[in-house]
ZATI-276356 format. One line per 10 residues: number of its first residue (from 1); their letters; for each residue x, y negated, z of C-alpha. Coordinates in pm, 1 decimal. Layout:
NUM = a = X Y Z  ... $
//
This chain:
1 = mlsirnitvr = 1223.1 -1621.9 1977.4  1397.2 -1473.7 1672.7  1604.8 -1737.5 1492.1  1767.8 -1661.7 1157.4  1996.5 -1951.6 1067.7  2155.4 -1994.8 724.2  2263.4 -1632.8 692.5  2448.7 -1484.6 396.3  2461.3 -1105.4 372.3  2658.8 -895.0 124.3 $
11 = vagrilleda = 2622.3 -519.4 76.9  2875.6 -335.8 -141.9  2991.5 -670.4 -280.5  2641.0 -776.5 -382.5  2478.3 -1081.5 -220.8  2130.7 -996.0 -90.4  2065.6 -1305.7 121.7  2227.5 -1647.1 89.0  2178.3 -1942.5 325.0  1849.8 -1782.2 440.5 $
21 = tatippghrv = 1662.5 -1926.0 739.0  1348.1 -1824.8 932.6  1204.5 -1854.7 1283.5  965.8 -1603.0 1441.0  808.4 -1697.9 1776.5  694.5 -1433.7 2027.7  353.9 -1278.1 1961.6  356.0 -1314.5 1583.3  277.6 -1023.7 1351.2  496.0 -1070.7 1043.9 $
31 = glvgrngtgk = 472.5 -896.0 706.9  817.4 -885.2 545.2  758.7 -861.6 169.3  953.0 -875.2 -155.1  1039.8 -661.3 -451.7  1243.2 -340.6 -419.8  1611.0 -413.4 -365.8  1571.4 -772.7 -242.7  1711.7 -696.5 104.4  1413.0 -637.9 334.1 $
41 = stllkvivge = 1554.5 -326.0 503.1  1895.5 -493.8 515.3  1745.5 -786.3 708.4  1599.5 -546.4 967.1  1945.0 -390.6 1014.1  2090.6 -738.1 1064.8  1827.6 -816.7 1329.7  1904.3 -499.3 1529.5  2280.8 -552.7 1491.8  2360.3 -257.1 1265.4 $
51 = lqtdlgsvsl = 2487.1 -496.5 995.9  2676.9 -821.4 1041.4  2619.3 -1141.1 846.8  2896.2 -1289.3 632.5  2782.9 -1638.9 728.8  2519.5 -1783.8 961.5  2370.9 -1627.1 1273.2  2078.2 -1429.9 1411.9  1985.3 -1505.6 1772.3  1730.9 -1350.0 2008.4 $
61 = tgpfalnnai = 1604.4 -1554.8 2301.8  1331.0 -1524.4 2562.6  1175.7 -1176.4 2594.8  1362.1 -1059.5 2282.1  1694.3 -1090.1 2467.7  1603.7 -826.2 2730.0  1753.3 -475.2 2727.0  1562.0 -234.4 2502.4  1350.0 -527.4 2379.5  1376.5 -416.8 2016.0 $
71 = gwvrqeapgg = 1217.0 -97.8 1890.2  1243.4 48.2 1542.5  1218.7 384.1 1369.7  1557.1 510.3 1257.1  1599.6 699.3 929.5  1692.6 1032.4 1088.6  1396.9 1242.8 1209.2  1405.9 1387.4 1564.4  1441.8 1764.9 1598.2  1538.2 2050.3 1829.0 $
81 = tetpiehvla = 1336.1 2236.1 2091.8  1184.4 1919.1 2235.8  806.5 1892.0 2181.2  636.6 1586.5 2029.5  481.3 1487.1 2363.6  819.2 1521.2 2540.1  993.3 1310.5 2275.2  733.2 1034.9 2293.9  739.4 1020.3 2676.1  1120.8 1003.1 2670.1 $
91 = adkeraalld = 1100.5 692.5 2450.5  1009.6 488.0 2759.8  1362.8 495.2 2900.6  1277.8 304.7 3219.1  999.4 546.9 3311.7  1215.9 850.0 3232.1  1505.9 713.0 3439.5  1279.1 630.1 3735.1  1122.1 976.7 3732.8  1467.6 1139.6 3720.6 $
101 = eaeiatdphr = 1588.4 921.2 4007.5  1275.0 995.1 4208.8  1370.5 1364.5 4205.1  1705.7 1303.1 4377.4  1661.5 977.1 4576.1  1695.4 1009.5 4956.9  1697.0 647.7 5072.1  1341.0 563.5 5189.6  1371.1 202.1 5072.4  1482.3 309.3 4723.2 $
111 = iaeiqtrlvd = 1208.8 572.0 4706.0  952.0 302.0 4789.0  1098.9 73.0 4520.6  1082.5 353.0 4261.9  721.7 439.5 4340.9  618.5 72.9 4336.2  779.9 22.8 3996.8  618.4 342.1 3860.2  281.3 202.9 3964.7  360.7 -136.6 3808.1 $
121 = idahaapara = 437.1 18.3 3468.1  137.9 253.3 3492.3  372.1 552.0 3460.6  118.1 812.0 3567.7  -115.5 719.7 3280.6  171.4 750.6 3031.2  109.0 1116.4 2928.2  -251.1 1037.2 2833.0  -142.3 728.2 2635.6  130.3 924.5 2455.7 $
131 = arilaglgft = -119.8 1198.7 2368.6  -364.5 939.9 2227.1  -95.4 792.2 2001.0  8.2 1137.2 1877.1  -357.2 1226.6 1816.3  -400.5 907.2 1615.1  -104.8 1015.4 1400.4  -264.1 1353.5 1332.9  -128.6 1580.5 1607.1  -379.2 1812.4 1772.8 $
141 = edmqkrplse = -336.0 1905.2 2139.4  -171.9 2234.8 2038.2  62.1 2062.4 1787.4  184.2 1822.3 2056.9  327.5 2115.2 2254.5  514.2 2295.7 1974.8  891.7 2243.6 1920.9  991.6 1972.0 1676.9  1201.0 2228.2 1488.1  877.6 2384.8 1358.7 $
151 = ysggwrmrva = 774.0 2065.7 1174.7  864.9 1924.0 835.8  1061.4 1601.1 804.4  743.4 1402.0 738.4  574.7 1521.1 1057.2  890.5 1461.9 1262.9  903.0 1105.4 1130.2  549.3 1065.8 1264.3  682.4 1168.1 1605.8  956.7 904.8 1574.9 $
161 = lagvlfqepe = 689.4 646.3 1491.6  476.9 761.0 1788.2  778.9 717.5 2017.1  841.1 355.0 1921.0  466.1 273.1 1940.9  454.0 426.8 2290.1  763.7 228.9 2392.0  575.7 -94.4 2302.8  888.9 -311.1 2272.9  887.1 -691.3 2276.9 $
171 = lllldeptnh = 994.3 -687.4 1909.8  872.2 -393.2 1699.9  1033.5 -340.5 1357.3  865.1 -102.7 1112.0  1003.8 -18.9 767.2  738.1 133.5 536.5  566.5 318.3 825.2  287.1 458.8 604.9  519.7 648.4 367.2  486.2 968.5 572.2 $
181 = ldlettiwle = 118.4 922.6 655.0  -206.4 1026.7 491.7  -505.5 797.9 442.9  -662.5 902.8 774.2  -358.7 818.7 987.7  -288.9 502.6 784.9  -634.2 374.8 884.4  -561.4 457.6 1250.5  -218.0 288.1 1237.3  -367.7 -26.1 1084.3 $
191 = qhlkaypktl = -614.3 -60.4 1372.1  -342.4 12.0 1629.5  -107.4 -253.3 1488.3  -385.4 -513.7 1467.0  -410.8 -484.8 1845.0  -34.3 -483.9 1908.4  14.1 -730.0 2196.8  374.8 -829.9 2126.1  584.3 -927.4 1821.7  581.5 -715.3 1508.1 $
201 = iivshdrdll = 780.4 -727.7 1182.6  658.3 -479.0 926.3  806.3 -403.8 584.1  530.6 -265.5 365.5  396.8 -257.9 11.3  51.0 -149.1 128.0  -168.1 -447.6 42.2  -455.2 -342.1 271.0  -216.5 -314.3 565.7  -57.5 -651.2 482.1 $
211 = nsvpttilnv = -399.4 -815.2 462.2  -522.7 -662.6 786.9  -226.8 -679.1 1028.8  11.6 -976.6 973.2  -56.5 -1334.6 1078.2  256.5 -1452.6 893.7  422.7 -1343.8 568.9  800.7 -1371.9 528.7  892.1 -1343.5 160.4  1237.7 -1233.4 43.2 $
221 = erltltqytg = 1291.0 -1380.4 -302.7  1590.1 -1515.2 -493.6  1829.5 -1451.7 -201.4  1630.5 -1662.7 44.9  1344.5 -1640.8 297.1  1018.5 -1836.0 280.4  748.2 -1824.3 550.1  374.8 -1847.5 484.1  89.8 -1858.6 735.1  -180.9 -1597.4 689.8 $
231 = nyddfermre = -207.0 -1251.8 533.1  -82.3 -1124.1 198.1  -369.3 -1267.1 -7.2  -308.5 -1607.6 155.6  63.8 -1579.0 77.6  4.0 -1488.5 -285.7  -230.9 -1784.3 -334.7  0.8 -2032.9 -158.7  306.2 -1902.0 -345.4  134.6 -1953.6 -680.0 $
241 = erlgqiesqr = 33.5 -2305.2 -573.6  391.3 -2377.9 -462.7  537.0 -2251.8 -791.1  282.6 -2465.1 -977.4  381.5 -2774.9 -780.0  752.2 -2712.8 -844.6  687.3 -2670.7 -1215.9  477.7 -2988.7 -1221.5  758.3 -3181.5 -1049.5  1014.3 -3034.2 -1292.0 $
251 = ikqeaqrkhl = 809.2 -3142.7 -1595.6  769.0 -3491.9 -1447.9  1141.5 -3515.3 -1377.8  1228.2 -3387.4 -1725.2  1015.7 -3664.2 -1878.3  1189.3 -3919.0 -1655.2  1534.4 -3787.9 -1754.0  1444.3 -3805.2 -2124.6  1327.9 -4164.6 -2080.2  1652.7 -4266.5 -1906.3 $
261 = qsfvdrfrak = 1868.8 -4078.3 -2157.3  1684.2 -4242.9 -2445.4  1765.8 -4589.5 -2302.8  2130.9 -4492.4 -2258.9  2157.8 -4355.7 -2613.6  2002.9 -4671.3 -2757.5  2187.5 -4938.7 -2562.1  2516.6 -4802.8 -2417.4  2712.2 -4956.2 -2710.9  2529.2 -5292.9 -2688.8 $
271 = askarqaqsr = 2721.4 -5544.0 -2474.9  2408.1 -5720.4 -2342.3  2259.7 -5386.8 -2222.3  2580.6 -5206.7 -2119.9  2539.1 -5270.7 -1745.3  2177.4 -5146.2 -1751.9  2285.5 -4839.2 -1951.0  2557.7 -4762.6 -1693.6  2312.4 -4791.2 -1406.3  2084.6 -4538.2 -1577.6 $
281 = ikmlekmdvi = 2378.7 -4302.4 -1633.3  2446.2 -4314.0 -1258.2  2077.3 -4243.4 -1190.0  2097.3 -3938.2 -1417.2  2414.2 -3815.2 -1245.6  2264.5 -3848.6 -897.1  1933.0 -3689.3 -989.2  1905.1 -3330.3 -852.8  1780.3 -3115.4 -1135.0  1468.5 -2921.3 -1034.3 $
291 = paavgdpetr = 1504.4 -2565.5 -1169.1  1219.2 -2400.4 -1356.1  975.6 -2232.5 -1115.4  1025.4 -1885.4 -1257.0  859.3 -1601.8 -1067.0  971.5 -1240.7 -1079.6  939.2 -1076.1 -1421.2  613.7 -887.3 -1459.6  631.1 -511.4 -1411.6  459.2 -304.0 -1679.4 $
301 = frfpepeela = 399.1 69.3 -1708.8  278.7 239.1 -2025.6  171.9 604.5 -2031.9  170.8 798.9 -2361.4  -167.4 904.7 -2495.8  -233.8 1280.2 -2530.7  -434.6 1432.1 -2814.1  -804.0 1491.5 -2740.0  -923.9 1823.8 -2598.3  -1281.8 1942.9 -2571.7 $
311 = ppllaidkas = -1428.1 1944.1 -2218.7  -1392.5 2091.7 -1971.0  -1019.6 2064.4 -1932.7  -1034.9 2285.6 -1626.8  -1307.2 2494.1 -1459.1  -1264.1 2672.8 -1125.5  -1529.3 2928.9 -1036.4  -1569.0 3079.1 -686.6  -1192.2 3074.1 -647.6  -960.5 3095.9 -351.2 $
321 = vsyeagkpil = -589.6 3020.1 -325.9  -332.7 3133.9 -72.2  38.6 3155.1 -6.3  6.2 3477.9 191.5  -217.4 3772.0 105.1  -539.2 3774.5 304.8  -491.4 3421.1 439.4  -656.5 3178.6 194.9  -577.6 2810.2 235.1  -878.1 2711.7 19.8 $
331 = rhldlrldpd = -1181.3 2921.5 -73.3  -1521.0 2895.9 -244.8  -1381.7 2650.6 -500.6  -1632.4 2547.5 -768.6  -1478.5 2252.6 -951.0  -1471.0 2107.9 -1301.5  -1236.7 1854.7 -1457.0  -1323.5 1663.8 -1775.7  -1130.7 1412.4 -1988.2  -1145.8 1059.9 -1839.6 $
341 = drigllgang = -1219.8 1196.3 -1489.4  -1068.6 984.7 -1212.6  -1079.1 1183.5 -888.1  -934.3 1090.9 -550.0  -861.6 1366.8 -297.3  -948.9 1294.1 65.7  -863.9 1489.3 378.7  -601.5 1493.8 651.1  -252.4 1630.2 586.6  -249.2 2006.8 627.6 $
351 = ngkttlarli = -603.0 2055.7 497.7  -488.0 2165.6 151.8  -476.3 1859.1 -76.7  -128.8 1946.9 -204.7  -234.0 2312.2 -242.9  -522.5 2204.6 -467.1  -288.9 1974.1 -661.3  -44.6 2261.3 -721.4  -329.8 2488.8 -831.2  -446.2 2233.0 -1089.0 $
361 = adelkvsgge = -83.9 2183.7 -1201.1  -54.8 2563.0 -1255.7  216.0 2595.3 -991.3  -12.1 2829.7 -792.8  -242.6 3108.0 -911.5  -586.4 3185.8 -770.9  -597.8 3477.1 -526.8  -966.4 3532.2 -597.8  -1229.8 3405.3 -840.4  -1144.6 3251.2 -1176.2 $
371 = ihraaklrvg = -980.9 2945.9 -1325.5  -1023.1 2851.6 -1691.2  -791.0 2606.5 -1867.1  -840.9 2445.6 -2206.6  -610.0 2575.6 -2476.5  -297.7 2356.4 -2511.8  -372.7 2186.4 -2175.8  -70.0 2005.1 -2035.6  -60.0 1883.2 -1675.8  188.8 1629.1 -1540.0 $
381 = yvaqhhadel = 244.7 1671.3 -1167.0  425.9 1412.2 -953.0  487.3 1587.2 -620.5  522.9 1377.9 -305.6  893.9 1464.3 -273.1  963.4 1500.7 -645.8  1251.6 1251.0 -624.5  1438.8 1488.9 -389.7  1476.4 1733.3 -680.5  1664.1 1484.5 -900.8 $
391 = dpndtavehl = 2036.7 1540.6 -956.0  2208.7 1247.2 -778.8  2511.9 1268.8 -1009.9  2317.3 1231.9 -1337.1  2174.0 914.6 -1486.3  1807.9 854.7 -1573.1  1897.1 882.9 -1943.4  2058.6 1223.6 -1885.7  1757.8 1350.5 -1687.0  1505.5 1250.1 -1952.6 $
401 = trrlkghavd = 1723.9 1359.1 -2246.5  1708.8 1715.4 -2111.1  1328.2 1695.8 -2110.9  1303.2 1530.8 -2454.2  1531.8 1767.9 -2640.8  1606.9 1662.4 -2995.9  1479.9 1307.3 -2953.1  1695.6 1003.2 -3026.1  1848.3 807.2 -2738.2  1642.5 502.5 -2840.4 $
411 = rvrarlgsvg = 1319.0 695.5 -2773.2  1452.5 819.8 -2438.8  1537.4 462.9 -2337.3  1198.1 339.0 -2456.3  1025.2 598.5 -2236.5  1230.0 488.4 -1935.1  1149.4 126.2 -2013.7  779.1 213.8 -2020.1  794.3 290.3 -1644.8  987.2 -25.8 -1560.2 $
421 = ltqdkqttrv = 1344.9 110.5 -1550.1  1568.0 -163.1 -1691.5  1859.0 -76.0 -1920.2  2127.4 -112.9 -1651.8  1933.4 120.7 -1419.7  1893.8 378.7 -1698.6  2269.1 444.6 -1697.4  2315.5 423.7 -1318.2  2366.5 748.6 -1126.6  2044.6 857.5 -958.8 $
431 = galsggekar = 2217.5 872.4 -620.5  2268.6 493.6 -642.5  1907.4 416.4 -739.2  1653.4 282.8 -489.0  1354.1 490.1 -378.6  1127.6 287.9 -607.8  1358.2 342.8 -907.8  1365.2 718.4 -841.6  984.5 716.9 -826.5  974.3 550.2 -1169.9 $
441 = lslalvmadd = 1210.2 812.3 -1311.4  986.3 1087.1 -1171.4  689.8 931.8 -1353.5  886.7 919.3 -1679.4  981.4 1288.4 -1644.8  624.6 1412.3 -1591.3  498.2 1196.1 -1878.6  757.3 1344.8 -2116.5  514.8 1614.4 -2238.2  228.5 1368.6 -2297.8 $
451 = phvlvldept = 2.6 1540.9 -2039.6  -377.2 1554.6 -2061.7  -405.0 1554.9 -1680.8  -199.5 1351.7 -1433.4  -178.4 1489.3 -1079.0  -22.9 1222.5 -856.9  63.3 1306.6 -494.9  147.5 981.6 -310.2  292.1 815.3 -625.0  328.8 472.4 -460.8 $
461 = nhldidarta = 580.8 575.7 -193.9  874.9 333.8 -235.6  698.5 129.4 -508.5  662.4 -243.8 -442.1  331.6 -427.5 -480.4  400.1 -543.3 -837.2  487.1 -188.0 -942.6  169.7 -59.4 -774.1  -35.5 -312.1 -970.7  135.0 -197.2 -1290.4 $
471 = lvqamndfsg = 57.5 164.8 -1198.7  -311.0 76.7 -1154.5  -323.4 -80.2 -1500.6  -142.7 213.5 -1661.8  -370.9 469.0 -1494.6  -681.7 279.9 -1603.9  -551.7 258.4 -1962.4  -460.1 629.3 -1967.0  -710.3 831.9 -2172.6  -649.2 1160.4 -1987.9 $
481 = avilishdrr = -780.2 1276.0 -1649.3  -624.9 1173.4 -1316.1  -616.0 1353.1 -980.4  -486.9 1117.0 -710.0  -370.5 1174.7 -352.3  -276.7 847.9 -183.5  -280.2 665.4 147.8  -300.1 339.0 -52.1  -671.1 248.6 -35.0  -637.2 -31.2 -288.9 $
491 = lmeltvdrlw = -488.4 207.3 -545.1  -772.7 453.3 -482.7  -1043.5 187.5 -500.0  -913.8 43.4 -827.9  -860.2 372.2 -1011.2  -1085.6 659.4 -897.9  -1460.2 690.6 -951.1  -1520.1 1022.1 -773.0  -1398.9 1154.4 -438.2  -1339.6 1516.5 -336.7 $
501 = lvadgtvsrf = -1303.5 1598.1 33.2  -1056.7 1875.3 118.2  -1158.1 2000.2 461.7  -1263.8 2314.2 650.9  -1086.2 2538.2 399.3  -1273.2 2422.6 90.7  -1331.5 2126.5 -143.0  -1659.6 1939.2 -167.7  -1781.6 1620.3 -330.3  -1783.3 1321.5 -95.2 $
511 = dgdlaayrdh = -2092.3 1106.4 -146.8  -1982.9 753.3 -73.9  -1689.1 519.6 -122.4  -1373.3 467.3 82.3  -1556.6 236.7 323.8  -1797.9 522.5 394.0  -1503.0 759.1 437.5  -1346.5 523.8 691.6  -1674.7 537.2 884.6  -1669.0 916.3 849.5 $
521 = irddrrgekg = -1321.4 928.6 1009.8  -1434.1 698.1 1291.0  -1744.0 908.0 1355.9  -1543.1 1230.3 1360.9  -1302.9 1084.1 1616.8  -1593.7 975.9 1834.9  -1735.6 1324.2 1802.8  -1403.8 1481.3 1903.6  -1414.7 1279.2 2222.8  -1766.3 1410.6 2282.3 $
531 = rdkdgekvnk = -1919.7 1066.0 2333.9  -2112.3 816.7 2124.1  -2037.3 444.1 2094.0  -2219.6 380.5 2425.5  -2005.8 639.4 2602.3  -2285.4 896.4 2636.4  -2216.8 1265.9 2582.5  -2336.7 1398.8 2250.3  -2401.5 1735.1 2092.1  -2123.0 1768.3 1832.5 $
541 = kdqrrqnaes = -2339.0 1961.4 1586.7  -2616.5 1703.3 1607.7  -2362.6 1423.0 1584.0  -2211.8 1565.4 1264.4  -2559.6 1600.6 1114.5  -2646.1 1241.0 1206.6  -2313.2 1116.3 1067.0  -2369.4 1299.2 738.5  -2719.4 1153.6 706.8  -2586.1 806.8 787.6 $
551 = rrlsaelrkk = -2320.1 839.4 517.3  -2579.0 959.6 264.4  -2806.9 665.7 340.3  -2513.4 423.0 329.9  -2398.7 559.3 -8.5  -2751.9 522.4 -152.0  -2779.0 164.7 -27.7  -2435.6 74.6 -167.8  -2542.6 205.4 -508.3  -2873.0 14.0 -491.1 $
561 = akdaekalek = -2691.1 -306.0 -390.3  -2442.6 -263.1 -676.0  -2720.1 -196.8 -929.1  -2916.3 -497.8 -800.3  -2609.3 -721.2 -832.8  -2546.9 -603.9 -1190.5  -2911.4 -663.1 -1284.9  -2895.1 -1013.1 -1138.7  -2573.6 -1091.7 -1328.6  -2734.3 -975.5 -1654.1 $
571 = lvqqretvva = -3038.7 -1198.9 -1602.4  -2818.9 -1498.8 -1518.6  -2618.3 -1445.7 -1840.2  -2941.2 -1428.0 -2043.2  -3063.4 -1749.7 -1881.4  -2732.6 -1925.3 -1961.4  -2770.7 -1827.0 -2327.1  -3125.0 -1971.1 -2338.3  -3020.2 -2290.5 -2157.6  -2733.6 -2333.6 -2405.9 $
581 = klgdsstydg = -2979.7 -2310.0 -2695.6  -3213.4 -2561.8 -2531.9  -2916.6 -2794.6 -2491.2  -2833.8 -2772.6 -2861.7  -2987.6 -3064.6 -3056.3  -3031.9 -2845.7 -3366.8  -3287.0 -2634.9 -3176.0  -3530.6 -2923.6 -3186.1  -3503.9 -2948.6 -3565.9  -3674.9 -2611.1 -3601.2 $
591 = staelqkliq = -4033.4 -2502.8 -3554.0  -4231.7 -2601.4 -3245.6  -4337.2 -2236.4 -3197.5  -3976.0 -2119.1 -3161.7  -3906.0 -2400.1 -2917.6  -4208.8 -2299.9 -2707.0  -4081.8 -1938.8 -2705.1  -3743.7 -2052.3 -2571.2  -3906.3 -2265.2 -2299.3  -4130.8 -1973.6 -2198.1 $
601 = kkadldaaie = -3834.3 -1734.0 -2200.5  -3644.4 -1963.1 -1964.8  -3944.8 -1978.1 -1730.5  -3973.5 -1596.3 -1736.3  -3601.9 -1559.1 -1665.8  -3621.0 -1809.1 -1377.9  -3897.1 -1599.5 -1220.3  -3708.8 -1272.7 -1284.9  -3388.8 -1414.1 -1132.5  -3573.8 -1525.5 -820.6 $
611 = kaeehwlata = -3722.6 -1177.4 -781.8  -3385.9 -1008.5 -851.3  -3215.0 -1230.1 -592.9  -3473.6 -1129.0 -330.8  -3417.8 -760.5 -412.8  -3039.7 -796.2 -401.1  -3050.5 -980.3 -66.7  -3284.0 -717.4 78.0  -3054.5 -429.2 -21.8  -2748.2 -618.6 105.3 $
621 = ealestaa = -2917.3 -681.1 442.0  -3019.9 -314.7 465.0  -2661.2 -211.3 392.9  -2528.7 -448.6 659.4  -2771.8 -309.1 914.6  -2647.0 47.6 855.2  -2287.5 -70.5 902.0  -2366.3 -253.7 1225.0 $
//
């Protein structure tokens, strides 16, 4: 069991946790949530012993107290000549030590003990299990055997994650594990963690992940810890109910205090009532004042509106793009971008999503074909690692002042405020800002030119859930076009209305929604294994054709179900209007003919609603059958 008892933790003189308490039994999957800067990562460091508490204690008992019982991904990425598969296998220290000892052991009894233990821990199946985890995180068989030094920091962090997943510790701690992942590997990780057999604490701002994996939410708020049973949606509902109850109690107490104070004010000087007045004064003094149930301040983003341009904003015709002559990354590109377009880019990392984003942002030129841009077109591009290019010694105000030359400081500050950077953070050196605050500054910088097109490559990395919600609202209010790359499915679902799939060296329209794309990923992985869901061998070409047809049919049925639901809602609204008129006494003061028309209209709508309900249910059942 993990017991956190009345801990107080200070970092750089600032209190992050005060008198905080929580208990996590073995086998629980816990989502550790809270706004940026509240101390979530600090709490993980306290649990593993990298930071000490100022007061209170953290104790680990039962299976958590064993050697190597805690596993977590450290900030530094692994490197060197070691391969991904070698690094992951080495993460199981007991297996590695036993195999090393087996090479040199001479005592027959010890050799027997080693071999027995290797069988007990299923050591011989370990390479296959390690390879499956790496494959789930996007590593092909060839990639698993290349030196880590050949990979970027993001890919090496995936190897670090694979190592701790392979280790399967009694207590697994994960801090924003999806930040280095694409949508495809995020979906795989979610399924893997749902089946994790031991205890898990995960810090994340990915709402889908927090709804799917945790069985408990631990909220860091106002220097303390509060536990809630259920997933993130359950937590949010219960937290709102709790805040409502506290506010109700506060209002009731305030009324009681006013009543007592009124008696005291009226009678404290009256001899016959003095004793009663004194007793009420004591009651007031002993009464614990319930503070106002104030939640966190709401985060708001506001994007400037560009002037209108005639469509298309961008047209790409039979184009290719490459970094090296004769080796195109993407080819046969026939794409068009109009004002108000909301397009999400799908495809695994390495397929060319960022290349396409840079082409649209005019950071790359076509190596073949043509690209036409509207006159005066401005594109704002937030690269995935844009924050790394910020000067750590300058403040946010200094960064944006350079971009908004000639503008007053008040306007610069207003722009920073529009992305949620508070005044004290605007004059803080960038090196001292959190990842989420740097992400907000990056947004402010790309919006400085009032772009017509926003190209956002993983914009939610380091943003908390409230900031992500604010980003959704700002993107939906933005009158320009948006190109979005994100592993955050909720962000994609709430903002984009078209999907482009970047795969096989080109870009094509994906017919279907993100649910269909998840099925597409699952089908592709089955196909890679060469077997269907019943374990039978399949022809990969036929399987791909069947999968494509299944996705097409599923997309058509989803559209029909959505249209049927909208039609039903419209009929129900019309019926409510008619019923309201029939319930109005003034209706019966008019002509009998008009009244008969209303009665007939209600009867017609009743019949139409019944028919629409049957159609909607039929399409919904058909859709469910395709998903089964």
